[in-house]
C-alpha positions in Angstrom: 48.3 100.1 -195.7 50.0 97.1 -194.1 51.8 93.9 -195.0 54.4 91.4 -193.9 57.7 90.0 -195.1 59.9 87.3 -193.9 63.5 88.1 -193.0 65.6 88.7 -196.2 62.6 89.4 -198.5 62.1 92.8 -200.2 59.1 94.7 -201.7 58.8 97.9 -203.7 56.5 100.6 -202.6 55.3 103.0 -205.4 54.0 106.3 -204.1 51.7 108.6 -206.0 52.2 112.3 -205.5 49.1 114.3 -206.1 48.1 116.4 -207.9 49.6 114.8 -211.0 50.9 118.2 -212.2 52.6 119.1 -208.9 55.7 121.1 -209.5 58.0 119.5 -206.9 57.4 115.7 -206.6 60.6 115.1 -204.6 60.0 112.6 -201.7 61.9 111.2 -198.8 61.7 107.7 -197.4 62.1 106.6 -193.8 61.8 103.5 -191.6 60.7 103.8 -188.0 63.0 100.9 -187.1 66.0 100.4 -189.3 67.1 97.3 -187.5 63.8 95.6 -188.6 63.4 97.1 -192.1 65.4 99.4 -194.3 64.0 101.5 -197.2 66.0 103.0 -200.1 64.1 104.6 -203.0 60.9 102.7 -202.1 62.6 99.3 -201.9 61.9 97.9 -198.5 64.2 95.1 -197.2 63.2 93.0 -194.2 66.3 92.7 -191.8 65.1 91.1 -188.6 61.9 90.0 -186.7 59.7 92.9 -185.5 57.6 95.7 -186.9 58.4 99.0 -188.6 56.5 101.8 -190.2 57.7 102.9 -193.6 56.9 106.5 -194.4 57.2 108.5 -197.6 57.0 112.3 -197.3 56.9 115.0 -199.9 59.7 117.6 -199.5 57.7 120.7 -200.5 54.4 120.3 -198.6 55.4 117.6 -196.0 52.5 115.4 -197.0 53.1 111.7 -196.0 51.8 108.2 -196.3 52.8 105.2 -194.3 53.0 101.4 -194.6 52.9 99.2 -191.5 55.3 96.3 -192.0 55.6 93.1 -189.9 58.8 91.1 -190.4 58.8 87.5 -189.3 61.5 84.9 -189.0 61.3 81.7 -190.9 62.3 78.3 -189.4 66.0 77.5 -189.9 66.0 73.9 -188.4 64.6 71.5 -185.8 66.3 69.2 -183.3 65.1 66.4 -181.0 66.2 65.9 -177.3 67.1 62.3 -178.2 68.7 60.9 -181.3 68.3 57.2 -180.2 66.4 55.3 -177.5 65.8 51.7 -176.5 62.6 50.8 -174.7 60.6 47.7 -173.8 57.4 46.6 -175.6 54.5 48.5 -174.0 56.6 51.4 -172.7 56.4 55.0 -173.9 58.6 58.1 -173.8 58.1 61.6 -175.1 60.4 63.3 -177.6 60.8 67.0 -177.4 61.2 68.9 -180.7 62.9 72.4 -180.6 62.2 74.5 -183.7 64.9 77.1 -184.4 65.2 80.0 -184.1 63.2 80.6 -181.0 61.5 83.7 -182.7 60.4 81.7 -185.7 56.8 82.5 -186.6 55.5 79.0 -187.5 56.7 76.4 -185.1 54.2 73.8 -186.2 55.6 70.2 -186.7 54.3 66.8 -187.9 55.4 63.4 -186.5 55.8 60.1 -188.4 57.2 56.6 -187.8 59.0 54.4 -190.3 57.5 51.3 -188.8 54.1 51.7 -187.1 54.0 48.0 -186.2 57.1 48.6 -184.0 56.6 52.1 -182.6 53.8 54.6 -182.9 54.1 58.4 -182.4 51.5 60.9 -181.5 52.5 64.5 -180.9 56.0 63.3 -179.7 54.7 60.5 -177.5 56.4 57.3 -178.8 54.8 54.0 -177.8 56.6 50.7 -178.3 54.3 48.1 -179.9 56.5 45.1 -180.8 60.2 44.3 -181.0 62.2 45.8 -183.8 63.4 49.2 -184.8 61.8 52.4 -186.2 62.8 55.9 -187.1 60.7 58.6 -185.5 60.8 61.8 -187.6 59.7 65.3 -186.8 59.2 67.7 -189.7 58.6 71.4 -189.6 55.7 72.8 -191.7 57.8 75.9 -192.4 60.9 74.9 -194.4 60.3 71.1 -194.2 63.3 70.6 -191.9 63.6 67.2 -190.3 65.1 65.5 -187.2 65.2 61.8 -186.5 65.3 59.5 -183.4 66.3 55.8 -183.9 64.1 53.7 -181.6 64.9 50.1 -180.7 62.0 48.2 -179.1 62.9 45.0 -177.2 60.9 42.4 -175.3 62.1 42.3 -171.7 63.2 39.0 -170.2 60.5 37.7 -167.8 62.3 34.7 -166.6 64.9 31.9 -167.0 64.5 28.2 -166.2 66.8 25.2 -166.3 66.0 21.8 -167.7 66.7 20.3 -164.3 66.0 21.6 -160.8 68.4 19.2 -159.1 71.1 16.7 -160.1 72.9 13.9 -158.6 76.5 13.6 -159.8 79.4 11.5 -158.8 82.9 12.8 -158.6 84.3 13.8 -162.1 81.0 13.3 -163.8 79.8 16.1 -166.1 76.4 17.1 -167.3 75.1 20.0 -169.3 72.3 22.2 -168.1 70.0 23.9 -170.7 68.7 27.3 -169.8 65.5 28.6 -171.3 64.8 32.3 -171.4 61.2 33.5 -171.4 59.7 34.8 -173.5 61.2 32.9 -176.4 61.4 36.0 -178.6 
């Protein structure tokens, strides 16, 4: 037989000693890897990531049965390589998600944006669509842990002009020049 547990879980194995009318039904439990799984009176506790064989043996005739156990580590959190970023409309950048711990079995994540009109996200690739702000969120499938990056999207300045290209002034005369930044938004 075989099965799996996540770290910290337990299960109870119930052996059957045959024949039913055997005189000495005394048994001994053992784990092939105590650092992965411990067994006491048939109660198996998953301790750390790995595999172990749980064996029950009769004392009188040395008959045995075994259970192959895989212990896996669940996700304990997720982080992003950036918590905030400012980019221009039309630009992109890639966010890298790190699922912890490194030995976690299911590192699958999903990505979402709070404002798809400002920034889209596809597998960590963030693309700026229009000026504004958006929260990009990565969420683990195992444990539903989240990490967020605050994205500000700006339109870059493409130019500046003055309302006059030349002026003729006399001494002590003042004038005001008006600057226009392009684009207007």
